[in-house]
N, CA and C atoms as an extended XYZ file, in Angstrom:
447
Properties=species:S:1:pos:R:3:atomname:S:1:resname:S:1:resid:I:1 pbc="F F F"
N         1.020       -1.115       -0.320 N   MET     1
C         0.090       -0.529        0.192 CA  MET     1
C         0.899        1.015       -0.084 C   MET     1
N         1.845        0.743        0.767 N   LYS     2
C         2.658        2.407        1.077 CA  LYS     2
C         3.588        2.545       -0.306 C   LYS     2
N         3.943        1.461       -1.091 N   GLU     3
C         4.258        2.031       -2.376 CA  GLU     3
C         3.841        1.966       -3.300 C   GLU     3
N         2.498        1.844       -3.267 N   HIS     4
C         1.368        2.186       -4.240 CA  HIS     4
C         1.267        3.883       -3.751 C   HIS     4
N         1.382        4.161       -2.909 N   LEU     5
C         1.010        5.839       -2.635 CA  LEU     5
C         2.209        6.668       -2.925 C   LEU     5
N         3.217        5.718       -2.974 N   ASN     6
C         4.854        6.754       -3.455 CA  ASN     6
C         4.887        6.972       -4.618 C   ASN     6
N         4.263        5.424       -5.539 N   LYS     7
C         4.535        5.314       -7.049 CA  LYS     7
C         3.186        6.400       -7.278 C   LYS     7
N         2.403        6.936       -6.588 N   GLU     8
C         1.632        7.837       -6.887 CA  GLU     8
C         1.719        9.230       -6.766 C   GLU     8
N         2.697        9.102       -5.983 N   ILE     9
C         3.062       10.520       -5.487 CA  ILE     9
C         4.267       10.917       -6.423 C   ILE     9
N         4.639        9.977       -6.396 N   GLU    10
C         5.707       10.175       -8.127 CA  GLU    10
C         5.392       10.486       -9.715 C   GLU    10
N         4.236        9.870       -9.793 N   GLN    11
C         3.668       10.085      -10.630 CA  GLN    11
C         2.809       11.895      -10.623 C   GLN    11
N         2.171       12.166       -9.797 N   VAL    12
C         1.422       13.336       -9.710 CA  VAL    12
C         2.620       14.536       -9.954 C   VAL    12
N         3.774       14.290       -9.743 N   ALA    13
C         5.325       15.311       -9.620 CA  ALA    13
C         5.728       14.966      -10.717 C   ALA    13
N         6.196       14.309      -11.625 N   HIS    14
C         6.277       13.888      -12.500 CA  HIS    14
C         4.875       14.726      -13.843 C   HIS    14
N         3.930       14.847      -13.650 N   ILE    15
C         3.210       15.236      -14.168 CA  ILE    15
C         2.536       16.904      -14.381 C   ILE    15
N         3.044       17.049      -12.712 N   GLU    16
C         2.851       18.659      -12.896 CA  GLU    16
C         4.408       18.820      -13.543 C   GLU    16
N         4.926       18.647      -13.309 N   LYS    17
C         6.835       19.118      -13.785 CA  LYS    17
C         6.401       18.672      -15.554 C   LYS    17
N         5.795       17.916      -16.100 N   SER    18
C         5.607       17.247      -17.208 CA  SER    18
C         4.576       19.510      -17.782 C   SER    18
N         3.646       19.616      -16.715 N   ILE    19
C         2.500       20.404      -17.616 CA  ILE    19
C         3.617       21.412      -16.897 C   ILE    19
N         4.167       22.009      -16.320 N   ARG    20
C         5.269       22.642      -16.228 CA  ARG    20
C         5.693       23.306      -17.297 C   ARG    20
N         6.977       22.341      -17.745 N   MET    21
C         7.787       22.166      -18.852 CA  MET    21
C         7.363       22.713      -20.152 C   MET    21
N         5.855       22.533      -20.118 N   ILE    22
C         5.179       22.816      -21.561 CA  ILE    22
C         4.307       23.655      -21.535 C   ILE    22
N         4.390       24.568      -20.661 N   ALA    23
C         3.836       25.789      -20.104 CA  ALA    23
C         4.948       26.471      -20.388 C   ALA    23
N         5.604       26.513      -19.442 N   ASP    24
C         6.979       27.171      -19.978 CA  ASP    24
C         7.240       27.759      -22.060 C   ASP    24
N         7.857       25.800      -22.506 N   ILE    25
C         7.651       25.777      -23.652 CA  ILE    25
C         6.826       26.759      -24.876 C   ILE    25
N         5.361       26.925      -24.288 N   VAL    26
C         3.972       27.406      -25.333 CA  VAL    26
C         4.706       28.742      -24.646 C   VAL    26
N         4.989       29.396      -23.733 N   LYS    27
C         5.108       30.830      -23.110 CA  LYS    27
C         6.213       30.999      -23.685 C   LYS    27
N         7.488       30.781      -23.869 N   GLN    28
C         8.767       30.682      -25.320 CA  GLN    28
C         8.509       30.842      -26.116 C   GLN    28
N         7.787       29.954      -26.573 N   LYS    29
C         7.194       30.443      -28.708 CA  LYS    29
C         6.829       31.205      -28.647 C   LYS    29
N         5.263       31.527      -27.669 N   GLY    30
C         4.074       32.229      -27.979 CA  GLY    30
C         4.838       34.208      -27.876 C   GLY    30
N         6.250       33.874      -27.620 N   ARG    31
C         7.174       34.959      -27.115 CA  ARG    31
C         7.724       35.703      -28.460 C   ARG    31
N         8.181       34.599      -28.843 N   GLU    32
C         9.037       34.712      -29.946 CA  GLU    32
C         8.277       34.707      -31.379 C   GLU    32
N         7.324       34.267      -31.348 N   ILE    33
C         5.865       34.344      -32.569 CA  ILE    33
C         5.191       36.553      -31.930 C   ILE    33
N         5.465       36.662      -30.783 N   LEU    34
C         4.703       38.039      -30.606 CA  LEU    34
C         5.476       39.374      -31.077 C   LEU    34
N         7.099       38.395      -31.051 N   THR    35
C         8.328       39.669      -31.756 CA  THR    35
C         7.805       39.928      -33.362 C   THR    35
N         7.106       38.956      -34.020 N   GLN    36
C         6.156       39.775      -35.519 CA  GLN    36
C         5.453       40.333      -35.175 C   GLN    36
N         4.799       41.099      -34.318 N   PHE    37
C         3.320       41.644      -34.098 CA  PHE    37
C         3.295       42.804      -33.037 C   PHE    37
N         3.494       44.077      -33.190 N   PRO    38
C         3.102       45.414      -32.637 CA  PRO    38
C         2.134       45.288      -31.100 C   PRO    38
N         2.621       43.971      -30.455 N   ILE    39
C         1.769       43.878      -29.212 CA  ILE    39
C         2.757       43.379      -28.665 C   ILE    39
N         2.771       43.598      -26.832 N   THR    40
C         3.549       43.144      -25.973 CA  THR    40
C         2.960       42.107      -25.605 C   THR    40
N         3.761       41.244      -24.706 N   PRO    41
C         3.226       39.777      -24.024 CA  PRO    41
C         2.036       40.071      -23.466 C   PRO    41
N         1.938       41.428      -22.205 N   PRO    42
C         0.373       41.484      -21.428 CA  PRO    42
C        -0.175       42.099      -22.271 C   PRO    42
N        -0.287       43.206      -22.825 N   GLN    43
C        -1.068       43.000      -24.512 CA  GLN    43
C        -1.856       41.919      -25.024 C   GLN    43
N        -1.436       40.774      -25.148 N   PHE    44
C        -1.774       39.738      -25.741 CA  PHE    44
C        -2.567       38.994      -24.893 C   PHE    44
N        -2.215       38.648      -24.153 N   VAL    45
C        -2.896       38.214      -22.620 CA  VAL    45
C        -4.143       38.667      -22.462 C   VAL    45
N        -4.429       39.998      -22.852 N   ALA    46
C        -5.515       40.929      -22.701 CA  ALA    46
C        -6.621       40.586      -23.736 C   ALA    46
N        -5.359       41.274      -24.893 N   LEU    47
C        -6.407       40.637      -26.043 CA  LEU    47
C        -6.980       39.085      -26.140 C   LEU    47
N        -6.371       38.126      -25.632 N   GLN    48
C        -6.743       37.110      -25.355 CA  GLN    48
C        -8.056       37.083      -24.660 C   GLN    48
N        -8.496       37.752      -23.468 N   TRP    49
C        -9.162       37.796      -22.640 CA  TRP    49
C       -10.903       38.218      -23.224 C   TRP    49
N       -10.855       39.215      -23.559 N   LEU    50
C       -11.335       39.736      -24.729 CA  LEU    50
C       -11.631       39.119      -25.908 C   LEU    50
N       -10.761       38.356      -26.551 N   HIS    51
C       -11.187       37.669      -27.552 CA  HIS    51
C       -11.954       36.247      -26.890 C   HIS    51
N       -12.015       35.804      -26.316 N   GLU    52
C       -12.431       35.072      -25.761 CA  GLU    52
C       -13.588       34.872      -24.732 C   GLU    52
N       -14.079       36.457      -24.231 N   PHE    53
C       -15.169       36.459      -23.421 CA  PHE    53
C       -15.779       37.842      -23.275 C   PHE    53
N       -15.227       38.483      -24.548 N   GLY    54
C       -16.065       39.683      -24.836 CA  GLY    54
C       -15.924       40.730      -23.913 C   GLY    54
N       -16.345       41.552      -24.486 N   ASP    55
C       -16.594       43.704      -23.557 CA  ASP    55
C       -15.820       42.510      -22.156 C   ASP    55
N       -15.296       43.517      -21.263 N   MET    56
C       -14.599       43.629      -19.813 CA  MET    56
C       -14.240       45.010      -19.757 C   MET    56
N       -15.033       44.730      -18.198 N   THR    57
C       -14.608       46.414      -17.900 CA  THR    57
C       -13.188       46.290      -17.057 C   THR    57
N       -12.521       47.382      -16.734 N   ILE    58
C       -11.717       47.120      -16.288 CA  ILE    58
C       -10.670       45.843      -15.221 C   ILE    58
N       -11.904       46.079      -13.904 N   GLY    59
C       -11.981       45.591      -12.619 CA  GLY    59
C       -11.510       44.326      -13.394 C   GLY    59
N       -12.896       43.630      -14.092 N   GLU    60
C       -12.724       42.261      -14.984 CA  GLU    60
C       -11.799       41.763      -15.408 C   GLU    60
N       -11.278       42.929      -16.640 N   LEU    61
C        -9.517       42.489      -16.715 CA  LEU    61
C        -8.695       42.389      -15.823 C   LEU    61
N        -8.527       43.346      -14.876 N   SER    62
C        -7.733       43.017      -13.976 CA  SER    62
C        -7.375       41.602      -13.370 C   SER    62
N        -8.871       41.168      -13.179 N   SER    63
C        -8.586       40.021      -12.150 CA  SER    63
C        -8.490       39.323      -13.260 C   SER    63
N        -9.117       39.050      -14.309 N   LYS    64
C        -8.256       37.485      -15.250 CA  LYS    64
C        -6.912       37.813      -15.386 C   LYS    64
N        -6.678       39.061      -15.242 N   MET    65
C        -4.520       38.917      -15.763 CA  MET    65
C        -4.286       39.819      -14.283 C   MET    65
N        -4.674       39.127      -12.797 N   TYR    66
C        -4.084       39.418      -12.024 CA  TYR    66
C        -2.925       40.464      -11.838 C   TYR    66
N        -3.639       41.753      -12.335 N   LEU    67
C        -2.921       42.795      -11.763 CA  LEU    67
C        -3.499       43.732      -11.160 C   LEU    67
N        -2.977       44.705      -11.336 N   ALA    68
C        -3.827       46.228      -10.209 CA  ALA    68
C        -4.700       46.648      -11.263 C   ALA    68
N        -5.823       47.174      -10.890 N   CYS    69
C        -6.289       47.974      -11.779 CA  CYS    69
C        -5.467       49.142      -12.445 C   CYS    69
N        -4.400       49.516      -11.620 N   SER    70
C        -3.870       50.465      -12.367 CA  SER    70
C        -3.084       50.295      -13.216 C   SER    70
N        -2.173       49.282      -13.439 N   THR    71
C        -1.116       48.569      -14.664 CA  THR    71
C        -2.433       48.038      -15.551 C   THR    71
N        -3.581       47.767      -15.532 N   THR    72
C        -4.633       47.900      -16.361 CA  THR    72
C        -4.932       48.584      -17.072 C   THR    72
N        -5.297       49.611      -16.309 N   THR    73
C        -5.335       51.182      -17.308 CA  THR    73
C        -4.442       51.434      -17.544 C   THR    73
N        -3.777       51.980      -17.382 N   ASP    74
C        -2.237       52.197      -18.107 CA  ASP    74
C        -1.899       50.744      -19.646 C   ASP    74
N        -2.348       49.982      -19.165 N   LEU    75
C        -2.011       48.426      -20.447 CA  LEU    75
C        -3.499       48.736      -21.299 C   LEU    75
N        -4.676       49.289      -21.095 N   VAL    76
C        -5.404       49.524      -21.760 CA  VAL    76
C        -5.392       50.536      -22.443 C   VAL    76
N        -4.937       52.091      -22.417 N   ASP    77
C        -4.725       53.045      -22.217 CA  ASP    77
C        -3.764       52.965      -23.617 C   ASP    77
N        -2.503       51.918      -23.474 N   ARG    78
C        -1.779       51.981      -24.848 CA  ARG    78
C        -2.252       51.188      -26.242 C   ARG    78
N        -2.912       49.886      -26.232 N   MET    79
C        -3.796       49.516      -26.059 CA  MET    79
C        -5.386       50.265      -27.298 C   MET    79
N        -5.623       51.468      -26.606 N   GLU    80
C        -6.576       51.799      -27.395 CA  GLU    80
C        -6.024       53.040      -28.343 C   GLU    80
N        -4.685       52.811      -27.340 N   LYS    81
C        -3.670       54.214      -28.627 CA  LYS    81
C        -3.293       53.726      -29.852 C   LYS    81
N        -3.193       52.485      -29.837 N   ASN    82
C        -2.742       51.663      -31.072 CA  ASN    82
C        -4.067       50.757      -31.681 C   ASN    82
N        -5.509       51.392      -31.200 N   GLU    83
C        -6.392       50.870      -32.533 CA  GLU    83
C        -6.385       49.437      -31.971 C   GLU    83
N        -6.453       48.954      -30.963 N   LEU    84
C        -6.775       47.856      -30.567 CA  LEU    84
C        -8.274       47.009      -29.523 C   LEU    84
N        -8.534       47.750      -28.982 N   VAL    85
C        -9.121       47.839      -27.919 CA  VAL    85
C       -10.089       49.775      -28.384 C   VAL    85
N       -11.267       49.875      -27.522 N   GLU    86
C       -11.838       51.250      -27.704 CA  GLU    86
C       -12.822       50.648      -26.306 C   GLU    86
N       -12.041       52.129      -25.397 N   ARG    87
C       -13.728       52.110      -24.442 CA  ARG    87
C       -15.146       52.920      -24.626 C   ARG    87
N       -16.352       51.802      -24.146 N   VAL    88
C       -17.553       51.862      -24.632 CA  VAL    88
C       -18.182       51.835      -23.388 C   VAL    88
N       -18.980       52.716      -22.902 N   LYS    89
C       -20.203       53.080      -22.145 CA  LYS    89
C       -20.915       51.555      -21.671 C   LYS    89
N       -21.215       51.615      -21.067 N   ASP    90
C       -22.230       50.177      -21.396 CA  ASP    90
C       -23.917       50.288      -21.158 C   ASP    90
N       -24.763       49.633      -21.962 N   THR    91
C       -25.598       50.164      -22.359 CA  THR    91
C       -26.854       50.581      -21.613 C   THR    91
N       -26.171       49.481      -20.448 N   ASN    92
C       -27.190       49.148      -19.095 CA  ASN    92
C       -27.263       50.318      -17.695 C   ASN    92
N       -25.919       50.674      -18.204 N   ASP    93
C       -25.225       51.659      -16.816 CA  ASP    93
C       -24.261       52.057      -17.108 C   ASP    93
N       -24.490       53.952      -17.649 N   ARG    94
C       -24.046       54.457      -18.020 CA  ARG    94
C       -22.464       54.670      -17.395 C   ARG    94
N       -22.684       54.483      -16.731 N   ARG    95
C       -21.767       55.015      -15.262 CA  ARG    95
C       -20.665       53.950      -15.615 C   ARG    95
N       -20.461       52.944      -16.137 N   VAL    96
C       -20.182       51.380      -16.240 CA  VAL    96
C       -18.830       51.665      -17.354 C   VAL    96
N       -18.269       51.645      -17.708 N   VAL    97
C       -17.428       51.149      -18.768 CA  VAL    97
C       -16.371       50.112      -19.518 C   VAL    97
N       -16.905       50.007      -21.014 N   ARG    98
C       -16.061       48.187      -20.780 CA  ARG    98
C       -15.255       48.222      -22.128 C   ARG    98
N       -14.007       47.436      -21.734 N   ILE    99
C       -12.813       47.357      -22.906 CA  ILE    99
C       -13.546       46.643      -24.085 C   ILE    99
N       -13.570       47.429      -25.361 N   HIS   100
C       -14.161       46.775      -26.770 CA  HIS   100
C       -12.880       46.471      -26.726 C   HIS   100
N       -12.568       44.567      -27.830 N   LEU   101
C       -12.044       44.413      -28.900 CA  LEU   101
C       -12.075       44.714      -30.198 C   LEU   101
N       -11.140       45.639      -30.891 N   LEU   102
C       -11.470       46.228      -32.283 CA  LEU   102
C       -10.871       45.038      -33.490 C   LEU   102
N       -11.873       45.683      -34.683 N   GLU   103
C       -11.226       44.858      -35.708 CA  GLU   103
C        -9.613       44.038      -35.400 C   GLU   103
N        -8.618       45.421      -35.497 N   LYS   104
C        -7.254       44.998      -35.503 CA  LYS   104
C        -6.496       44.097      -34.293 C   LYS   104
N        -6.928       44.585      -33.109 N   GLY   105
C        -6.840       43.841      -32.348 CA  GLY   105
C        -7.152       42.378      -32.321 C   GLY   105
N        -8.564       42.066      -33.152 N   ALA   106
C        -8.978       40.579      -32.944 CA  ALA   106
C        -8.320       40.201      -34.143 C   ALA   106
N        -7.637       40.511      -35.419 N   THR   107
C        -6.799       40.310      -35.859 CA  THR   107
C        -5.656       39.579      -35.996 C   THR   107
N        -5.177       40.497      -35.364 N   ILE   108
C        -3.379       40.190      -34.168 CA  ILE   108
C        -3.473       39.054      -32.758 C   ILE   108
N        -5.053       38.548      -32.373 N   ILE   109
C        -5.076       37.466      -31.759 CA  ILE   109
C        -5.085       36.197      -32.890 C   ILE   109
N        -5.562       36.449      -33.401 N   GLN   110
C        -6.120       35.256      -34.539 CA  GLN   110
C        -5.167       35.170      -35.573 C   GLN   110
N        -3.977       36.111      -35.970 N   GLU   111
C        -2.679       35.789      -36.819 CA  GLU   111
C        -1.789       34.470      -35.729 C   GLU   111
N        -1.605       36.028      -34.043 N   VAL   112
C        -1.159       34.742      -33.119 CA  VAL   112
C        -1.155       33.331      -32.987 C   VAL   112
N        -2.707       33.230      -32.666 N   ILE   113
C        -3.208       31.605      -31.978 CA  ILE   113
C        -2.330       30.907      -33.159 C   ILE   113
N        -2.944       31.104      -35.180 N   LYS   114
C        -2.685       30.759      -36.122 CA  LYS   114
C        -1.359       30.563      -35.836 C   LYS   114
N        -0.319       31.096      -35.859 N   LYS   115
C         0.719       30.388      -35.899 CA  LYS   115
C         1.441       29.785      -34.312 C   LYS   115
N         0.667       29.674      -33.752 N   ARG   116
C         0.605       28.899      -32.609 CA  ARG   116
C         0.503       27.387      -32.780 C   ARG   116
N        -0.698       27.437      -33.591 N   GLN   117
C        -1.193       26.546      -33.992 CA  GLN   117
C        -0.372       25.544      -34.767 C   GLN   117
N         0.309       26.136      -35.286 N   GLU   118
C         1.292       25.912      -36.444 CA  GLU   118
C         2.871       24.840      -35.894 C   GLU   118
N         3.187       25.693      -34.700 N   TYR   119
C         4.008       25.482      -34.601 CA  TYR   119
C         3.314       23.879      -33.340 C   TYR   119
N         2.219       23.683      -32.377 N   LEU   120
C         2.215       23.089      -32.039 CA  LEU   120
C         1.929       21.804      -33.013 C   LEU   120
N         1.091       22.191      -33.834 N   SER   121
C         1.022       21.051      -35.386 CA  SER   121
C         2.268       20.385      -35.721 C   SER   121
N         3.582       21.333      -35.747 N   ASP   122
C         4.939       20.251      -35.909 CA  ASP   122
C         5.192       19.789      -35.534 C   ASP   122
N         5.242       20.399      -33.590 N   VAL   123
C         5.292       19.071      -33.158 CA  VAL   123
C         4.965       17.861      -32.454 C   VAL   123
N         3.848       18.062      -32.993 N   LEU   124
C         2.370       17.124      -33.401 CA  LEU   124
C         2.895       15.463      -34.000 C   LEU   124
N         3.684       16.597      -34.966 N   LYS   125
C         3.629       15.881      -36.586 CA  LYS   125
C         4.861       14.013      -35.880 C   LYS   125
N         5.445       14.335      -35.123 N   HIS   126
C         5.944       13.458      -34.537 CA  HIS   126
C         5.102       12.391      -33.491 C   HIS   126
N         3.825       12.410      -33.145 N   LEU   127
C         3.497       11.444      -32.527 CA  LEU   127
C         2.419       10.634      -33.608 C   LEU   127
N         1.920        9.671      -33.358 N   SER   128
C         0.910        8.679      -34.261 CA  SER   128
C         0.145        9.707      -34.186 C   SER   128
N        -0.812        9.088      -34.796 N   ILE   129
C        -2.526        9.662      -35.309 CA  ILE   129
C        -3.178        9.606      -33.721 C   ILE   129
N        -2.818        8.224      -33.527 N   GLU   130
C        -3.200        7.909      -32.129 CA  GLU   130
C        -2.917        8.203      -30.893 C   GLU   130
N        -1.752        8.841      -31.039 N   GLU   131
C        -1.685        9.738      -29.619 CA  GLU   131
C        -1.782       10.713      -29.799 C   GLU   131
N        -2.034       11.058      -30.912 N   VAL   132
C        -2.612       12.813      -31.060 CA  VAL   132
C        -4.006       12.761      -30.319 C   VAL   132
N        -4.272       11.923      -30.375 N   ASN   133
C        -6.291       11.290      -30.453 CA  ASN   133
C        -5.872       11.256      -29.080 C   ASN   133
N        -5.229       10.257      -27.796 N   VAL   134
C        -5.432       10.129      -26.793 CA  VAL   134
C        -4.476       11.125      -26.168 C   VAL   134
N        -3.517       12.288      -26.196 N   LEU   135
C        -3.663       13.535      -25.578 CA  LEU   135
C        -4.615       14.387      -25.546 C   LEU   135
N        -5.780       14.519      -26.849 N   GLU   136
C        -6.125       15.280      -26.654 CA  GLU   136
C        -7.122       14.753      -26.185 C   GLU   136
N        -8.156       13.531      -25.583 N   GLN   137
C        -9.036       13.202      -25.129 CA  GLN   137
C        -8.653       13.530      -23.181 C   GLN   137
N        -7.509       13.540      -23.226 N   ASN   138
C        -6.412       13.434      -22.221 CA  ASN   138
C        -6.782       14.683      -20.834 C   ASN   138
N        -6.201       15.555      -21.726 N   LEU   139
C        -5.955       17.115      -22.000 CA  LEU   139
C        -7.197       17.684      -21.837 C   LEU   139
N        -8.255       17.297      -22.470 N   SER   140
C        -9.742       17.605      -22.075 CA  SER   140
C        -9.984       17.094      -21.093 C   SER   140
N        -9.970       15.818      -20.781 N   HIS   141
C       -10.176       15.860      -19.408 CA  HIS   141
C        -9.796       16.171      -18.193 C   HIS   141
N        -8.455       16.243      -18.739 N   LEU   142
C        -8.133       16.530      -16.911 CA  LEU   142
C        -8.384       18.173      -17.051 C   LEU   142
N        -8.316       19.080      -18.253 N   CYS   143
C        -9.115       20.622      -18.174 CA  CYS   143
C       -10.208       20.404      -17.355 C   CYS   143
N       -11.391       19.962      -18.093 N   GLU   144
C       -12.928       19.772      -17.375 CA  GLU   144
C       -12.202       19.546      -15.983 C   GLU   144
N       -12.061       18.347      -15.404 N   GLU   145
C       -11.409       17.944      -14.119 CA  GLU   145
C       -11.327       19.156      -13.597 C   GLU   145
N       -10.883       20.010      -13.935 N   MET   146
C        -9.777       20.998      -13.430 CA  MET   146
C       -10.388       22.569      -13.562 C   MET   146
N       -11.738       22.585      -14.307 N   LYS   147
C       -12.733       23.651      -14.420 CA  LYS   147
C       -13.627       23.440      -12.712 C   LYS   147
N       -13.634       22.176      -12.442 N   ARG   148
C       -14.455       21.444      -11.291 CA  ARG   148
C       -14.201       22.099      -10.049 C   ARG   148
N       -13.296       22.169       -9.860 N   ASP   149
C       -12.168       23.248       -8.430 CA  ASP   149
C       -12.788       24.308       -8.221 C   ASP   149
């Protein structure tokens, strides 16, 4: 029983390390890709949140990015100046201002994501179709389990 527990602990440690290393590689590759675009890594993260979830307030975006509201405000100011986003008054409450992703910002996000997917596709070519299918199923399952927490 103790041997099984030790094996499980080692396995969890190995999985955690693999996920961490994969995240680091994806982040590094993502930064390399971003050098081809007129945005910074934090701007990419902000644009990605807006692309994924739609218009948000500064407070909501700050929470998603784990940044202070003042930092997010500065970030949004620069993105607005570069015509990636715009501030719009909420239709239900004029006191509320939402950050809206503009076409230029959406295009950049789509292009960056496409390049990231091309990179991943190149990496996955070294695996069999069955291995890719199992990987996709397992990652989807792991993601769903993690969302439940």
